[in-house]
N, C-alpha and C positions, 0 to 999 in steps of 0.2 A: 565723108562716108561713115556709116555706122559700123562699129566693130562687131565681130561675132559675139562679144560678151555683153553688149548693151543695147537697150532699145531706147530711142529718143523719148518715148512717152513717160520715162522715169521709173517704170516698173523693173524689178531685178530679175529680168528674164532676157535671153538673147533675142535680138530683133527677129530672127526667123521664127521663133517660138512664140512671139508676142505679136506685134503689129505687122510684121512682114508676112504672116500667114493670111491676113486680111488683105494686104495689098496685092498678094499674088492670086487672091480669089480661092485659095484652097479651104478657107474657113470664113465665117460671117461673124461679126461682132454680136454677142449675145445680149449686151446691155447698151444703154445710151452712153454711159461712161466709157465703155470699151470703144464704142464708135468714135467718141470724142478724142480719146487718146490715139486712136489710129489715124484720125484725121490730123491731129497735130504732128504725128510722125510722118505723114504724107507731105505736110508743108515742108518738114525738114529734108525730106527726100526728093522734093520738087516733083512729086507724083500727082499732077493735075488731073489725070484720068481717074484716079481713085477718088479724089475730092469730088469730081463731077458725078461719078457713079453713085456715091453716097449722099448726094444732095437731093432733097425732095424735088421732084419735077415741078411742083407748084412755084417753087422759089429759086430754082437752079438757073445760074447764068448760062448764056450760050457758050461761053468760053471763059478760061481762066488763065490769066497771065501772071505766072509766079515770078518774083524778083530773085534771081540766084544770088544777089548780093546780100540779101537779109540772112543773117546768121542767128538761128534759133538757138537758145542756150538752156532752156529748161521749162518744165510744165508743172504747174501746181494745181491740183483740183481742190477748189475751196468749198464746194457744195454739190450734192447731187439729190434730186428728188425723183421718185418714180423711175421709170426707165429700165425695169427689170423684165423678166420673161412673163410677169403677171400684169404688166402695164401696156397701155397702147401709146402713152406719151411719157416724156421725161425731160428734165431740165438738168443742166450741168453748168456750174459757174466755175471758171478756171482763170489762171493767170499764166500767160505764155510769154516768157522772157525771150528777149533778143538783144543782140549787141547794141547797146544804146538806149534801151527801154524795155517796156513791157505792155502787154495788151491784156486787159481783163474783160471777159465777156460772159454774159448769161445766155447760154445757148438752149434752143428748144429742139426736141427730137420727137419723131413719130414712128411707130412701127407700120410698115406696109401691110395692109390687110391680107393679101393673098400669100405672100412669101414670109411674112413675119420679120423682114429685114428692118433694122433700124435705119433711119434717114435723118440727116441734118436738115431742119426747116429753116431756122434763122437765129439770129442772136442780137442782143443789145450790148454794145460796147459800153463799159462803165468807166468813169473818170477816176 
């Protein structure tokens, strides 16, 4: 469980003031990078509902089965392009570490035209 002093996404803010507010629905990610960080935190928290809610309907799976045995240990953002309030698309390349390895992905995001919400589209896992 996340302590009151730390957010799993790696930013130096308490979980409730950082990704927790997105998970609860009280705020919405303003950038593609913020959304990606909040999605990483959702994997840590096993919050499949949030992950599905922030997944673009065009590519969203019908369900998501998260493995509670996976222990995520850290996130490193390697690059981010676009994805601000002035963009309609963005990409984020990140490395998510877990006990026993790491996953590096180049993720694509789009802003929903009506609401302006950022959504995860898909990603390419890198070797």
